C-alpha positions as MATLAB code, in Angstrom:
seq = 'XXXXXXXXXXXXXXXXXXXXXXXXXXXXXXXXXXXXXXXXXXXXXXXXXXXXXXXXXXXXXXXXXXXXXXXXXXXXXXXXXXXXXXXXXXXXXXXXXXXXXXXXXXXXXXXXXXXXXXXXXXXXXXXXXXXXXXXXXXXXXXXXXXXXXXXXXXXXXXXXXXXXXXXXXXXXXXXXXXXXXXXXXXXXXXXXXXXXXXXXXXXXXXXXXXXXXXXXXXXXXXXXXXXXXXXXXXXXXXXXXXXXXXXXXXXXXXXXXXXXXXXXXXXXXXXXXXXXXXXXXXXXXXXXXXXXXXXXXXXXXXXXXXXXXXXXXXXXXXXXXXXXXXXXXXXXXXXXXXXXXXXXXXXXXXXXXXXXXXXXXXXXXXXXXXXXXXXXXXXXXXXXXXXXXXXXXXXXXXXXXXXXXXXXXXXXXXXXXXXXXXXXXXXXXXXXXXXXXXXXXXX';
ca = [
      -8.160  -53.465   -3.050;
      -8.994  -50.412   -0.944;
      -5.325  -49.391   -1.077;
      -5.292  -49.558   -4.882;
      -8.468  -47.493   -5.068;
      -6.948  -44.931   -2.740;
      -3.763  -44.617   -4.820;
      -5.830  -44.375   -8.028;
      -7.828  -41.500   -6.595;
      -4.647  -39.801   -5.437;
      -3.090  -40.084   -8.890;
      -6.265  -38.725  -10.510;
      -6.293  -35.833   -8.032;
      -2.624  -35.056   -8.741;
      -3.253  -35.055  -12.514;
      -6.201  -32.683  -12.123;
      -4.165  -30.442   -9.838;
      -1.262  -30.285  -12.309;
      -3.727  -29.603  -15.156;
      -5.351  -26.835  -13.112;
      -1.923  -25.300  -12.374;
      -1.086  -25.456  -16.068;
      -4.368  -23.791  -17.094;
      -3.953  -21.114  -14.413;
      -0.549  -20.193  -15.820;
      -1.800  -19.732  -19.383;
      -1.910  -16.120  -20.694;
      -5.186  -16.983  -22.443;
      -8.506  -17.115  -20.615;
      -9.797  -20.682  -20.163;
     -13.289  -21.788  -19.153;
     -14.619  -25.324  -18.820;
     -18.174  -26.692  -18.728;
     -18.951  -30.198  -17.526;
     -20.976  -32.635  -19.601;
     -24.251  -31.168  -18.281;
     -23.268  -27.676  -19.444;
     -22.590  -26.221  -16.011;
     -19.486  -24.078  -15.352;
     -16.731  -26.244  -13.961;
     -13.505  -24.208  -14.124;
     -12.230  -20.721  -14.962;
      -8.556  -19.776  -14.812;
      -7.146  -16.500  -13.518;
      -7.207  -14.770  -16.917;
     -10.836  -15.811  -17.439;
     -11.817  -14.440  -14.032;
     -10.114  -11.106  -14.878;
     -12.035  -10.729  -18.131;
     -15.388  -12.034  -16.876;
     -15.215  -10.203  -13.553;
     -16.207  -13.437  -11.802;
     -15.230  -17.081  -11.595;
     -17.303  -20.243  -11.657;
     -20.949  -19.578  -10.897;
     -22.318  -22.974   -9.845;
     -25.708  -24.444  -10.584;
     -26.501  -22.345  -13.673;
     -27.884  -23.918  -16.810;
     -26.303  -23.534  -20.271;
     -29.096  -21.212  -21.408;
     -28.181  -18.854  -18.542;
     -24.499  -18.484  -19.436;
     -24.890  -15.450  -21.729;
     -26.998  -13.632  -19.131;
     -24.861  -14.503  -16.078;
     -21.557  -13.680  -17.768;
     -23.009  -10.647  -19.639;
     -22.264  -11.849  -23.167;
     -23.611   -9.567  -25.904;
     -23.397   -9.298  -29.679;
     -20.734   -6.701  -30.451;
     -22.033   -3.146  -30.671;
     -25.576   -4.023  -29.579;
     -27.657   -4.569  -26.454;
     -28.709   -8.006  -27.705;
     -27.613  -10.917  -25.480;
     -25.432  -13.345  -27.376;
     -27.495  -16.399  -28.435;
     -26.554  -19.207  -26.066;
     -26.691  -21.861  -28.768;
     -24.053  -19.930  -30.765;
     -21.540  -19.603  -27.939;
     -18.448  -21.626  -28.933;
     -18.356  -23.407  -25.539;
     -21.999  -24.479  -25.858;
     -21.444  -25.615  -29.443;
     -18.479  -27.643  -28.153;
     -20.911  -29.591  -25.962;
     -22.534  -30.703  -29.218;
     -19.217  -32.024  -30.483;
     -18.303  -28.990  -32.608;
     -14.994  -27.168  -32.776;
     -16.251  -23.575  -33.011;
     -15.038  -19.999  -32.849;
     -16.507  -16.479  -32.675;
     -15.146  -12.923  -32.717;
     -18.373  -10.980  -32.351;
     -18.854  -11.337  -28.594;
     -18.393   -8.592  -26.037;
     -18.465   -8.926  -22.271;
     -19.726   -6.136  -20.050;
     -18.323   -5.780  -16.562;
     -19.618   -2.666  -14.834;
     -18.899    0.219  -17.183;
     -16.279   -1.774  -19.108;
     -16.997   -3.325  -22.482;
     -14.523   -6.029  -23.506;
     -14.648   -7.505  -27.041;
     -13.372  -11.081  -27.108;
     -12.446  -13.790  -29.551;
     -13.308  -17.328  -28.391;
     -12.557  -20.916  -29.481;
     -14.525  -23.898  -28.160;
     -13.608  -27.577  -28.313;
     -15.088  -30.784  -26.856;
     -13.045  -33.047  -24.516;
     -13.848  -36.768  -24.697;
     -13.481  -39.492  -22.013;
     -11.963  -42.932  -22.601;
     -15.271  -44.230  -23.924;
     -15.652  -41.462  -26.531;
     -18.292  -39.491  -24.691;
     -18.083  -35.730  -24.239;
     -16.865  -35.172  -20.703;
     -16.172  -31.440  -20.877;
     -16.324  -28.458  -23.195;
     -13.371  -26.100  -23.029;
     -13.299  -22.535  -24.291;
     -10.250  -20.353  -24.751;
     -10.847  -16.630  -25.198;
      -8.881  -13.412  -25.190;
      -9.456   -9.683  -24.912;
      -9.163   -8.170  -28.405;
      -9.683   -4.526  -27.386;
      -6.267   -3.496  -28.730;
      -6.854   -5.359  -31.987;
     -10.235   -3.686  -32.447;
      -8.686   -0.299  -31.719;
      -5.948   -0.936  -34.284;
      -8.547   -2.127  -36.786;
     -10.609    1.018  -36.196;
      -7.490    3.169  -36.566;
      -6.593    1.321  -39.747;
     -10.095    1.856  -41.174;
      -9.947    5.518  -40.179;
      -6.486    5.898  -41.712;
      -7.623    4.191  -44.916;
     -10.647    6.476  -45.048;
      -8.435    9.532  -44.605;
      -6.103    8.353  -47.373;
      -9.123    7.789  -49.623;
     -10.420   11.290  -48.886;
      -6.970   12.776  -49.530;
      -6.769   10.937  -52.863;
     -10.219   12.209  -53.777;
      -9.133   15.741  -52.878;
      -5.952   15.380  -54.958;
      -8.030   14.224  -57.935;
      -9.594   17.678  -57.981;
      -6.147   19.124  -58.654;
      -4.449   16.234  -60.471;
      -7.014   14.215  -62.497;
      -6.999   10.455  -62.056;
      -6.661   10.058  -65.834;
      -3.474   12.137  -65.742;
      -1.954    9.713  -63.209;
      -3.191    6.745  -65.188;
      -1.550    7.997  -68.370;
       1.720    8.259  -66.441;
       1.172    4.691  -65.142;
       0.979    5.941  -61.555;
      -1.409    4.702  -58.883;
      -1.281    7.811  -56.715;
       0.098   11.327  -56.614;
       2.807   10.119  -54.194;
       4.443    8.156  -57.028;
       4.784   11.122  -59.371;
       8.280   12.552  -59.812;
       9.550   15.645  -61.574;
      10.186   14.858  -65.221;
       7.766   11.924  -65.490;
       6.374   12.083  -69.022;
       4.693   10.016  -71.704;
       4.022   10.589  -75.406;
       0.488    9.895  -76.566;
      -1.909   10.824  -79.336;
      -4.772   12.791  -77.845;
      -7.424   15.327  -78.737;
      -7.089   18.746  -77.121;
     -10.074   21.026  -76.505;
      -9.767   24.730  -75.735;
     -12.773   26.837  -74.819;
     -13.056   30.509  -73.920;
     -15.793   32.975  -73.005;
     -16.234   35.722  -75.585;
     -15.581   39.282  -74.340;
     -14.888   38.032  -70.820;
     -12.732   41.046  -69.940;
     -15.522   43.534  -70.572;
     -17.988   41.234  -68.802;
     -15.786   40.882  -65.719;
     -15.312   44.640  -65.470;
     -19.014   44.950  -64.616;
     -18.661   42.571  -61.650;
     -16.976   42.681  -58.252;
     -14.105   40.212  -57.671;
     -16.417   38.109  -55.519;
     -19.120   38.060  -58.203;
     -16.462   37.178  -60.754;
     -15.487   34.077  -58.784;
     -19.105   33.039  -58.327;
     -19.796   33.469  -62.028;
     -16.688   31.547  -63.139;
     -17.414   28.661  -60.769;
     -21.072   28.426  -61.778;
     -20.075   28.410  -65.460;
     -17.256   25.885  -65.071;
     -19.420   23.560  -62.971;
     -21.790   23.338  -65.958;
     -19.001   22.694  -68.482;
     -17.062   20.059  -66.536;
     -19.702   17.270  -66.648;
     -19.960   17.587  -70.435;
     -16.232   16.868  -70.673;
     -16.127   14.078  -68.073;
     -19.119   12.280  -69.582;
     -17.201   11.909  -72.865;
     -14.024   10.362  -71.411;
     -12.223   13.689  -71.134;
     -10.552   15.414  -68.226;
      -9.743   19.047  -67.576;
      -6.007   19.605  -67.623;
      -6.239   23.166  -66.387;
      -8.409   26.221  -65.973;
      -6.919   29.438  -67.305;
      -9.189   32.103  -65.888;
     -12.419   31.595  -67.815;
     -10.729   29.279  -70.329;
     -10.744   25.478  -70.211;
      -8.111   23.135  -71.570;
      -9.345   19.540  -71.724;
      -7.700   16.340  -72.933;
      -9.262   13.239  -74.452;
      -7.261   10.031  -74.451;
     -10.011    7.455  -74.857;
     -11.848    5.482  -72.177;
     -10.215    3.735  -69.220;
     -10.646    0.351  -70.923;
      -8.936    1.573  -74.098;
      -5.956    2.880  -72.147;
      -5.447   -0.371  -70.245;
      -6.137   -2.765  -73.122;
      -3.270   -4.760  -74.569;
      -4.900   -4.738  -77.989;
      -4.982   -1.835  -80.359;
      -8.615   -0.748  -80.561;
     -10.363    2.090  -82.302;
      -9.129    5.547  -81.450;
     -12.192    7.431  -80.270;
     -10.440   10.492  -78.852;
     -11.580   12.723  -81.732;
     -15.205   11.619  -81.428;
     -15.114   12.041  -77.641;
     -13.747   15.576  -77.952;
     -16.243   16.643  -80.625;
     -19.177   15.186  -78.704;
     -17.986   16.956  -75.575;
     -17.786   20.257  -77.481;
     -21.318   19.781  -78.805;
     -22.593   18.981  -75.313;
     -20.848   22.042  -73.848;
     -22.685   24.326  -76.293;
     -26.015   22.653  -75.537;
     -25.424   22.988  -71.800;
     -24.477   26.635  -72.308;
     -27.858   27.277  -73.921;
     -29.633   25.992  -70.781;
     -27.212   27.906  -68.569;
     -27.979   31.119  -70.452;
     -31.700   30.610  -69.956;
     -31.061   30.619  -66.222;
     -28.920   33.749  -66.511;
     -31.624   35.557  -68.442;
     -34.275   34.604  -65.895;
     -31.999   36.060  -63.205;
     -31.601   39.291  -65.185;
     -28.104   38.689  -66.575;
     -27.126   38.831  -70.222;
     -26.255   35.522  -71.927;
     -22.676   34.584  -72.695;
     -21.060   33.031  -75.754;
     -18.106   30.687  -75.946;
     -15.704   29.511  -78.614;
     -14.329   25.962  -78.747;
     -11.327   24.743  -80.750;
     -10.289   21.086  -81.057;
      -7.158   19.533  -82.501;
      -5.777   15.992  -82.464;
      -2.142   14.935  -82.457;
       0.799   13.595  -80.509;
       1.830   15.397  -77.354;
       4.049   14.979  -74.309;
       2.152   14.729  -71.029;
       4.097   14.969  -67.803;
       5.392   17.075  -64.931;
       7.386   20.287  -65.126;
       8.745   22.698  -62.532;
      11.227   22.425  -59.692;
      11.710   20.015  -56.790;
       9.607   22.172  -54.446;
       6.851   23.101  -56.909;
       5.812   21.184  -59.968;
       2.745   20.935  -62.125;
       1.228   18.546  -64.632;
       1.068   19.832  -68.195;
       1.084   18.895  -71.854;
       3.568   20.206  -74.372;
       3.136   19.884  -78.105;
       2.521   21.768  -81.318;
      -0.878   20.008  -81.313;
      -1.775   21.813  -78.079;
      -0.787   25.218  -79.443;
      -2.772   24.607  -82.614;
      -5.929   23.795  -80.621;
      -5.610   27.146  -78.860;
      -5.104   28.958  -82.177;
      -8.177   27.264  -83.678;
     -10.272   28.377  -80.707;
      -9.210   31.962  -81.372;
     -10.490   31.626  -84.974;
     -14.053   31.103  -83.723;
     -14.203   34.860  -83.059;
     -13.211   35.661  -86.662;
     -15.950   33.518  -88.161;
     -18.608   34.036  -85.492;
     -19.093   30.311  -84.828;
     -19.025   28.282  -81.625;
     -17.075   25.122  -82.501;
     -14.170   24.598  -84.895;
     -12.028   21.504  -85.407;
      -8.835   20.910  -87.359;
      -8.504   18.602  -90.351;
      -6.500   16.258  -88.095;
      -9.486   15.854  -85.801;
     -11.880   15.615  -88.758;
      -9.812   12.835  -90.351;
      -9.918   10.746  -87.158;
     -13.679   10.840  -86.671;
     -15.113    7.329  -86.950;
     -17.927    8.590  -89.203;
     -17.780   12.290  -90.146;
     -21.218   11.953  -91.764;
     -22.680   11.355  -88.322;
     -22.087   15.031  -87.535;
     -23.285   18.325  -88.979;
     -19.963   19.612  -90.345;
     -18.905   22.002  -93.065;
     -15.471   23.194  -94.098;
     -14.819   26.817  -93.192;
     -11.387   27.666  -94.503;
      -7.837   26.636  -95.112;
      -5.701   29.017  -93.136;
      -2.200   29.693  -92.004;
      -2.612   30.012  -88.263;
      -0.617   32.680  -86.471;
       2.734   31.279  -85.433;
       2.479   28.262  -87.780;
       4.020   27.697  -91.201;
       1.721   24.921  -92.455;
      -1.779   25.493  -93.788;
      -4.590   24.083  -91.651;
      -8.069   23.136  -92.833;
     -10.720   24.221  -90.354;
     -14.238   22.776  -90.050;
     -17.324   24.054  -88.261;
     -19.335   21.539  -86.226;
     -22.865   22.876  -85.869;
     -24.768   19.935  -84.310;
     -25.523   22.098  -81.258;
     -27.220   24.852  -83.291;
     -30.983   25.188  -82.805;
     -32.682   22.674  -85.108;
     -34.050   25.284  -87.524;
     -30.617   26.864  -88.012;
     -28.939   23.485  -88.282;
     -31.306   22.430  -91.076;
     -30.688   25.663  -92.993;
     -26.915   25.123  -92.814;
     -27.335   21.529  -93.962;
     -29.561   22.681  -96.825;
     -26.960   25.177  -98.059;
     -23.854   23.133  -97.213;
     -23.108   21.910 -100.728;
     -23.295   25.409 -102.257;
     -21.489   26.901  -99.252;
     -18.522   24.525  -99.586;
     -18.412   25.043 -103.370;
     -18.337   28.759 -102.661;
     -15.334   28.218 -100.362;
     -13.517   26.313 -103.134;
     -14.224   29.005 -105.754;
     -13.148   31.690 -103.294;
      -9.829   29.923 -102.820;
      -9.472   29.682 -106.618;
     -10.151   33.409 -107.006;
     -13.505   33.107 -108.782;
     -15.036   35.948 -106.751;
     -18.169   36.424 -108.844;
     -19.486   32.873 -108.806;
     -18.419   32.423 -105.165;
     -20.300   35.608 -104.282;
     -23.466   34.274 -105.940;
     -23.250   31.043 -103.977;
     -22.783   32.836 -100.661;
     -25.636   35.151 -101.538;
     -27.841   32.096 -102.056;
     -26.819   30.791  -98.623;
     -27.679   34.133  -97.028;
     -31.141   34.126  -98.587;
     -31.814   30.787  -96.885;
     -30.163   31.795  -93.619;
     -29.447   35.552  -93.399;
     -27.674   35.239  -90.043;
     -25.012   32.859  -91.404;
     -21.934   34.728  -90.158;
     -19.469   32.677  -92.223;
     -21.380   33.092  -95.482;
     -21.622   36.801  -94.730;
     -17.868   36.919  -94.023;
     -17.026   35.388  -97.410;
     -19.660   37.355  -99.301;
     -18.162   40.630  -98.071;
     -14.678   39.495  -99.048;
     -15.908   38.490 -102.505;
     -17.484   41.909 -102.973;
     -14.274   43.551 -101.810;
     -12.198   41.628 -104.385;
     -14.717   42.347 -107.140;
     -14.589   46.083 -106.406;
     -10.799   46.013 -106.483;
     -10.770   44.229 -109.841;
     -13.021   46.770 -111.550;
];
């Protein structure tokens, strides 16, 4: 009997020795607690990471302190009850990746997995924990986050030069996907705006003051465009060319919804004029003279894409609709008004009666063969002026019709009526003078 007991102990010892040799050879750190929660074994890799081996006679609630376990990035000791090896003593299979071990001046982040080991009777005999140094992984993760952040910042910077909406219309996710010749045809509203008499204004300023003025002015105009689903295609000195293609949802929808590009553009133009009024108040307080702008809007199909060469290209839009918008803007000087739209834009407004609009003329724009009807939008006028224009609108528009028909006398009377109500009406004055000119010629 004694011999059998001896051989049994020898076999048990040999099994434990082979198991210990196996655990020592593993490239992963291994630690073992006995059933009472005291350290029982630590392999070579564990001793390297922990800076020590088995510390006998310590209690489970001392493990975090003895082995310097902390919550990652803090000076808070890791809660003992949350350590995977301690949880394994409770019969759990647990893991954690928010532990760091401090050995001298070294800080080692680890990932750990704990598992219970049962005896033949189903009782927990040991708790084993496998853990590894994840310093390299954390470094790579940090580099990846940093790289992603840099890419995000670069994309944000690019959006200042190439608007996100421009890329979206080309079905591109980033500027890196854009190639020379990429283009798409789409119906859009085009807005041109320009500062009146900018050349003479700029001659009174130094180049540095010119830049400051332009940037302060444009920074006021841009939000009015962006807030109405538009984006600025380009700045041309003091001029702005903006495009309206509808909201993001409209562009990505598979169903054909209402086309709101005309309304967006007109609302943006109205907002620009209102913002200019506030901007001018600031200029006057600072001792500068106020500025005036003209805005022209047209709606139609255009080609949006990239032009240039392989080493230098630019995003642009090409269409007769674009040229017409620029021509309409130039007409604002002739009539002395701030905002003009074409009949194409007028016809696409969801509810033209929602705006303060009156027809101004039917003209043949320079460089164009077709006649174009032009409308003034005067929602942004001061309320008193707006009401006077609304009050005289019916007679004003009848005067326009009679003028076109050559009835100079009756047209003149109608415009004269308008001027009595609102003497500063530049358009009524324009037509009244022309009526008088024709009447003098006919006598």
